[in-house]
N, C-alpha and C positions, 0 to 999 in steps of 0.2 A: 531375797535378793538383797546384796550388802549396799550400803549406802557408797556413792563415789565421792563422799567428801572425807576428809581427813578428819581423824577424831579429835575432839576439842581437847586440849591439854587438862590435866586435873590440877585444879588450883583451890585455894580457899576465897577467892573472890568472889563476892556475892553476885546473884544475877539480878537485874533490874526488877525492881518491886519487892525485892526481899523485905520481910516483914509484915507486907500488907495483908489484910484478910481476902482470902480466896474467894469469898462471894462477890467481893466489889472490885478487885484489880483487875485491870486490862486483860483480855483473853490471852494475847501473845505472852504477856508477863507470867500468867498463870501456866501456859504450856512450857514456857522455859523453866519455870521453877519445879515443874514435873519431870524436867530432863530434855525436853524437845529442843532440838539446836537448828532445825531446818524449819524458819517460819515464814516461808515463801509461797503465795497462794499456787505456784505452778511447780514447786518441788523443786528437787535438784535436777531433775531434767531440763525444766525452762532456764534455769540459772545456767547449766553448761551451754545451752544453745546462745544464751545471751553472751557469755564470755568466749565461745568459739566465733560467734558473729563480729565482737568487737575485734577479735584478731589480737588479743593482749600479748604482747611479745617483750624481748628485753629492751627495748628502746622506748619502751611507754611509761610516762609518768600518770600513776592511776589515782583518783581520789574516789573512795567511795562513802556516800552520803547516808548516815543514818545505819552506819555498819552493825549495829547491834552486838550479837554473839560471836560473829566473826566467822559464820559458817562459810559466807561467800569469800570472805578474806583469804582464807586458807587456799580455796581452791584458785584463787588470782595469785597468791604469792608461788604457789606451784609453777606457775608461768614465768616466774622470775624476770618482773616488770624491774626499771631501772629504780623506780619508787613507788612507795604506796601510801597514801595517807588516808585512815579512817577517821571520820567524822562522826561524831554523836554528841547529843546534848544530855544523856545519862552518864552520871559519875561512876556507876558500877559497870556500864558498858564500855566505857573508856577504860578503865582500870583494866579489865579483861582484854581489851584490844590491845593494851599496851605489851602485853606478855607474849605477842605474836612474834614470831621470828621465821625469817625467810631462808629457802635452803641455798640462796646464792648470795649475791651481793647487794641486793635489793634493799634501798632505805625505808625503813619501816617506822611509821610514827602514827600515834594517835592523838585526835585533838578534840577537846571539849568544846563544842560549839554548836549553833544551830545551823540545818542544812539551807536555810534561807539567806544565811549570814555569816558564812564559814570564816570571814576574814584571812583567806588565803590568798596570794598573788593573783592578779589577773593572767588569763592567758597561760598558767604555769602546767596545765594538766594535758595530757593528750586523749586521756580516757576519764570520763566521769559515769558513774552510774548509782542508782540508787534502787531500792527493792521493797515493795509492801509497807512504802511509808507516804507515797502522795496520796493514796487511797485514803489516809486518816484525816488530811487536812482539807477544810473549806477551801472553794475554787481560788479566792484571792491569795491565800498561802500556798496552793499548786504552782500557781504563776510565778511567785517569788522565789519557790524552790527551781523551778526551770529556768529562770531568769538568771539565777545566780550558778547555775550549771554552764550555762551559754558564757557567762562572765569568766569562768575558769579555764575555759577551753581554749586551746590554741587554734586559730582561725584554720590553719592549713591541714595539720593532721587530726584535729579535735574528733571523737566520737562520744556519743552519749546514749545511755541505754537505761530503761526502766524495765521493771518487772511488777505488775499491779494486779489487782483483782479487776473484774471487768463485768458489765452487764450486758447480756445478750438477748435479743439481737439489737443491731442499730436502731431498729423501729420499735422497741419496746415500749408500750404503753406507758406514759409518765406517770399515772397513778399507781401502775404495779411497780415502777422502779421506784416510786417513794416508799411503797409498803416494804419491799425487799431492803431497803437503806434502813428503814426503822427498825425492823427486825433484826437485821446486823447490828445497828447500834446498841440495842437491848442486849443482845447476846453476849458481845465481846466488850461492852462498856467503853467502847471508842467511839469518835464521831466520824464512823467510816462512810465514805461517799465515794464509791467506784462511779467511773463513767462507761460508756459503750466504747468500742473499739473506734469508732469515729470521733468520739469525744477525746479520748486519749490523743490522737492524731493531732486533732486540731490544737489541743492545748500545746503540744510542740512545735507545731507550725506557727501558731501565733506568737510564740517567744523565740522566733529566730532560727529554727531548724527544720531540717528537712528529713522526713522518715525515709529510710532506705531498705528497712526489713521489719517484718512484724512476724509473730507466730503466737497463737493461742494454745491454751491446753486445758483440760478440765480441772474445776476446783475442787480438789479433792483432799484437802489438808488433813483431815481427820478419818479418812477412809483407811482401814488395816493394811489394804495393798500399798497405799502410798507411803503410810507411816513406815512400813518395814523397807520399803525402797529408800525413802529419804534417811532414814536412822540407821538402819541395820535391825536384822531379826531380834537379837537380843536387847538392845537399847530400847526398841518398840516395845518388847514384853516388860522392861523394867517401868517405862513410861505408864503403861495400862496397870501395872502392879501399884505404882504410887497413887494414881487416881483411884484404885479401889478401895485402899487405906486410908484416903481422905474424903470424907463424905462431901464435903462443901466444894472441892475440887470437882468429885465425880459428877455432881449435880450442874457444876458449870460446863463442863466439857460435853456432857449428853446434851446439854441444851444448845450450845455452840454447833453440834454435830447435826440434831433433828433441824435445826435453822439452814444449816449449809445442805443438808439432805432435801428438806422442803423446797427451797429455790434452786435446784440442782440444775433445771432446764434454763435458767437464766444467768447463773454465776459462772464465771469462767475466770482464767488468767491470761494476761497478755504480756508478752515481751515485744518493745519496740526498740530499733536501733536507729539513731539520727545523726546528721552532722551539720554544723553550721551553715546556714543557707548563705550561698554566695551572692555578693553584691552583683547587680547587673552592670555593666560597664555603661 
């Protein structure tokens, strides 16, 4: 099954984490170095649902937080919004994002900044979204990012979306949740802190949003079927081939896959769509 994403342009721009030791670098950077471009827990399918439900159109001014390698950016640009701004704090990511081009008259720019403090104007966006980044933040930082998204949005037409890793079910035993979180952090070398579906919803509600839609999907990032669906069959084979030829990378990828598989009953992906909560008269 071919990917629904547009192929990334071939450039000499380094991917984030270039030059770091494969045994110690963050897992998503390692996968990017191997050639993986879709690094979202619910894959292209959940990203497409997110964009469809946001209903991005030529009137929209879109801000993507932690835009990464630009896989979702290209899907967004295909919808020809009036403006698209990619925000990322990694210099290599911003350099790659700066090469993006839109098929129409969309104004495109990439900004090196933190998702919690973009320095973009108040209320200047009609759509803000972020994927696979809140999971990596401690709770106070999660709140700051969501608060920044609220600041960026136009009150009347604003829509916000997230696509993140989640813990299942809502009443998951806290001790098991802690064990899963610890295993994830050891495998991906990032401080992953996923929430339950209710936890994600409450995070948005507490920061001034009303959730209007949600969808969950299996967390199958490194499963062969998902890999082929997200990347395309030939790119997926190339990713596997690169991993086979790099012993350190192969060990890391297999470790991540074992952890994902071990906890597959309690790991999922979630997408949430929200709008600014209207003030009561």
